Every structure is written in C-alpha cells, then in structure tokens.
C-alpha positions as CSV (number, residue, x, y, z in Angstrom):
1,M,119.1,127.5,198.8
2,K,117.9,131.0,199.3
3,F,119.7,133.9,197.7
4,F,118.7,137.3,199.0
5,I,119.4,140.4,197.0
6,A,119.4,143.8,198.6
7,L,118.6,146.9,196.5
8,F,120.7,149.6,198.0
9,G,119.4,152.7,196.2
10,L,119.5,155.1,193.3
11,F,122.2,157.6,192.8
12,F,123.1,160.1,190.0
13,S,121.3,160.7,186.7
14,L,122.9,159.7,183.5
15,T,122.3,160.4,179.8
16,T,119.5,158.3,178.3
17,L,120.7,155.0,176.9
18,A,119.1,151.8,175.7
19,T,118.7,150.4,179.3
20,P,116.3,148.3,181.4
21,V,113.2,150.0,182.6
22,M,113.1,149.5,186.3
23,D,109.7,150.9,187.0
24,T,108.0,148.3,184.8
25,L,109.6,145.1,186.0
26,V,108.0,141.9,184.7
27,G,107.3,139.7,187.8
28,T,107.3,140.6,191.4
29,P,110.7,141.0,193.2
30,T,111.0,138.2,195.8
31,E,113.7,136.9,198.1
32,Y,115.1,135.3,194.9
33,M,114.8,138.6,193.0
34,V,112.8,136.9,190.3
35,S,112.3,139.9,188.1
36,V,113.0,140.8,184.5
37,A,113.3,144.3,183.2
38,P,112.2,145.3,179.6
39,D,114.4,147.4,177.4
40,D,113.4,151.1,177.0
41,K,113.5,150.8,173.2
42,D,113.2,147.2,172.0
43,P,109.8,145.6,173.1
44,N,111.2,142.1,172.7
45,L,114.4,142.6,174.7
46,Y,114.5,141.8,178.4
47,Y,117.3,142.1,181.0
48,F,117.7,139.7,183.9
49,F,119.8,140.1,187.1
50,P,122.4,137.8,188.5
51,N,120.8,136.6,191.7
52,H,123.0,133.6,192.7
53,F,126.6,133.7,193.6
54,G,128.2,130.5,194.8
55,L,131.1,128.1,194.3
56,A,131.9,127.2,190.7
57,Q,132.0,123.6,189.6
58,N,134.6,121.5,187.9
59,P,132.8,120.2,184.8
60,T,135.0,117.1,184.5
61,N,134.2,115.6,188.0
62,N,131.4,117.9,189.3
63,M,133.5,118.8,192.3
64,K,133.2,122.3,193.7
65,L,136.2,124.5,193.1
66,F,137.1,124.8,196.8
67,S,140.3,123.9,198.6
68,Y,140.8,123.9,202.3
69,I,144.3,123.1,203.6
70,E,145.5,123.0,207.3
71,K,149.2,123.6,207.5
72,C,151.0,120.9,209.6
73,E,154.5,120.7,211.0
74,N,155.5,117.1,210.5
75,F,152.3,115.4,211.8
76,W,151.2,118.1,214.2
77,C,148.4,120.5,213.0
78,F,147.6,122.2,216.3
79,S,147.5,126.0,216.5
80,T,147.9,126.5,212.8
81,P,145.5,128.3,210.5
82,A,143.8,126.8,207.5
83,Y,144.0,128.4,204.0
84,V,141.1,128.4,201.7
85,N,141.1,128.8,197.9
86,T,137.8,129.2,196.1
87,I,136.4,130.1,192.7
88,F,133.0,131.7,192.7
89,E,130.6,132.2,189.8
90,A,127.6,134.5,189.3
91,G,124.5,132.9,187.9
92,V,120.7,132.8,188.2
93,S,118.4,130.8,190.4
94,P,115.9,128.1,189.1
95,Q,113.1,130.5,190.0
96,L,114.5,133.1,187.6
97,T,115.1,130.5,184.9
98,Q,111.4,129.6,185.2
99,K,110.4,133.2,184.9
100,L,112.3,133.6,181.7
101,A,110.7,130.5,180.2
102,E,107.2,132.0,181.1
103,I,108.0,135.2,179.3
104,K,109.3,133.3,176.3
105,K,106.1,131.3,176.1
106,A,104.0,134.4,176.2
107,N,106.2,136.2,173.7
108,P,108.1,133.8,171.3
109,N,110.1,136.8,170.0
110,A,111.5,137.6,173.5
111,K,115.3,137.9,173.8
112,F,117.1,137.9,177.1
113,T,120.5,139.4,178.1
114,P,122.2,139.8,181.5
115,I,122.1,143.3,182.9
116,P,125.2,145.2,181.8
117,I,127.3,145.6,184.9
118,L,129.3,148.8,185.3
119,S,131.5,147.8,188.2
120,S,131.6,145.1,190.9
121,S,133.5,144.2,194.1
122,F,133.5,141.8,197.0
123,F,133.0,143.0,200.6
124,K,133.2,141.3,204.0
125,T,130.2,140.2,206.1
126,N,129.9,139.9,209.9
127,V,130.4,136.1,209.6
128,F,133.6,136.7,207.7
129,N,134.9,139.1,210.3
130,V,134.2,136.6,213.1
131,L,135.4,133.3,211.6
132,L,137.7,134.3,208.7
133,S,140.5,136.7,207.9
134,G,142.9,137.8,205.2
135,V,140.5,137.8,202.3
136,A,141.9,138.6,198.8
137,C,139.6,138.4,195.8
138,Q,139.5,139.5,192.2
139,E,137.7,142.8,192.3
140,Q,136.0,142.9,188.9
141,G,133.5,140.5,187.5
142,N,131.4,142.2,184.9
143,L,130.1,139.1,183.0
144,L,127.5,136.7,184.1
145,G,129.1,133.3,184.4
146,Q,132.6,134.8,184.8
147,Q,134.6,132.9,187.5
148,L,136.3,134.9,190.2
149,A,138.9,133.6,192.6
150,C,139.1,134.3,196.4
151,V,141.5,133.2,199.1
152,W,141.3,133.6,202.8
153,K,142.5,132.2,206.1
154,V,140.6,130.4,208.9
155,D,142.3,130.9,212.3
156,D,143.0,127.8,214.3
157,S,140.3,128.6,216.9
158,N,137.6,128.7,214.2
159,R,138.7,125.8,212.0
160,T,136.3,123.2,213.5
161,T,133.3,125.6,213.5
162,F,133.8,126.5,209.9
163,R,134.3,122.9,208.7
164,R,131.3,121.6,210.6
165,A,129.0,124.4,209.3
166,V,130.0,123.9,205.7
167,R,129.8,120.0,205.9
168,Q,126.3,120.2,207.4
169,N,125.2,122.4,204.5
170,I,124.6,125.3,206.8
171,L,124.6,128.4,204.6
172,V,127.8,130.2,205.5
173,Q,127.8,133.7,203.9
174,V,131.4,134.5,203.7
175,L,131.2,137.6,201.5
176,S,128.8,139.8,199.6
177,Y,129.2,140.6,195.9
178,G,128.1,144.1,195.0
179,Y,127.5,145.4,191.5
180,S,126.1,148.5,189.8
181,F,124.2,149.0,186.6
182,I,122.2,151.7,184.8
183,G,118.4,151.5,184.7
184,M,115.5,153.8,183.6
185,V,113.1,155.2,186.1
186,R,110.4,157.6,184.9
187,G,112.3,158.3,181.7
188,Q,115.6,159.1,183.6
189,A,118.7,157.0,183.5
190,M,119.9,156.2,187.0
191,T,122.6,154.1,188.6
192,F,121.4,151.1,190.8
193,N,123.6,149.3,193.3
194,Q,122.7,145.7,194.3
195,A,124.4,143.1,196.5
196,I,124.3,139.3,196.4
197,P,125.3,137.1,199.4
198,V,128.1,134.8,198.6
199,Y,127.7,131.4,200.2
200,V,130.0,128.5,200.8
201,S,127.8,125.4,200.7
202,D,127.2,122.0,199.0
203,L,130.4,120.6,200.3
204,D,128.9,117.6,202.2
205,K,130.1,115.2,199.5
206,G,133.7,114.9,198.6
207,N,137.1,115.2,200.4
208,Y,137.5,119.0,200.4
209,F,139.2,119.3,203.8
210,L,142.8,118.2,203.9
211,D,145.9,118.9,205.9
212,S,149.2,119.7,204.2
213,N,150.2,116.1,204.4
214,G,147.3,115.2,202.2
215,R,145.2,113.5,204.9
216,V,141.4,114.0,205.1
217,I,140.4,116.0,208.1
218,G,137.5,114.6,210.2
219,D,135.5,116.5,212.8
C-alpha cells in the first residue's frame, strides 16, 4: 500500500525550542515520506513522522475495526443508506521502520520519538464527496498510535460501488488527516502542515458487510 504525504508549507515563526531540524533530514523524502529529522540540541535524538493512517485492528481476532450496516425494513433493503463505523490509527510504514533501524545500526545511541503534533483534524476528499456523506470524526489525535473514530453514510445509489471497491482492495481514500508541528529551518522555528491520505482497505477477508438483520451482503 502506498501512503502519500503532502507537505503544505511553512507559516509563522516561533520562539526557538528543542525541535526537529527540517533542513537536515536524514534520508530522502519519498512517496512514503521515509525521512527522520534530528533534534536541534541532542545529537542522538531523532523525530519521525506519522506516514500511515488506516483502519485499526482488533488484537483479539485480527479483524479490522470497521462496521458496515445497510438498514432494512423487514427483509427489504432497497433505497436505504448504509452506515459505516470505523476506527482509524496513525502509524508508520515498513519503509520508515527500516530507515529507523538503519540509523540505529549506524548510531547505537540513537533515540527516536514521534514528531510532537500541535493540532490535527480530518477533512473530506473528492472521493468522499462523490460516494459518501454525513461524516463525523474525532477531531484531535495528537499521539502516534492513538485511535480515532469516524462514522459516515453511504447513499443507496453508491452502496454497491463502495462495497466492491473495498472488497477488491482498491485503495479508497475516504478522508485526509492533517496535522501541524514545529520544526527548525535555518535556525528559525516554523510551523509545518502535513496531510496523510486515510484509506479504507484490507477488507477482502471477513464478513464486514451486513444488513440490519445480520445477513452478509454479497455483490
């Protein structure tokens, strides 16, 4: 799976703090944002960036925390929307994990910490506007690994399209997760904004799609 991170820009100057140095990143930024920023004071401290935002997993049964229910009247499910409940989680890609291991091998004293996030929020994408509606999400998620809940509605005309795309493991970007943090550039503290695509995927195994009578929905 590919996770693309867009760097939106720099904004206002801030007072100098112990912060990541953005103009001396370790590693080359790629489509996975496999980069690590050193601290401006501690030579052994490195900051890494969340670059993966996807469905969280239930540790007891390895099922994704995703629920899709089509409301039915008696046994009829026509012309009714579906309601989706999800729990997403910020993390890091395997590529970034490998980069951290390489730094640790070169510097056994290296310490790693997630970038301190100032603020965060979800926002809609074009796909969401076309297929889905009525999104409601927890707005703040300032810790790596913190789970955030979202709910939305799939209109009856888009139910089959959404189910088939997800079941076929087509990357369906339903939202973007934006966050801000402070970084150093040329000795000045600046605020950076980044965004991570939020995908619904890996639902090809398991009975995730049900109607309100508890029946599995086929396509």
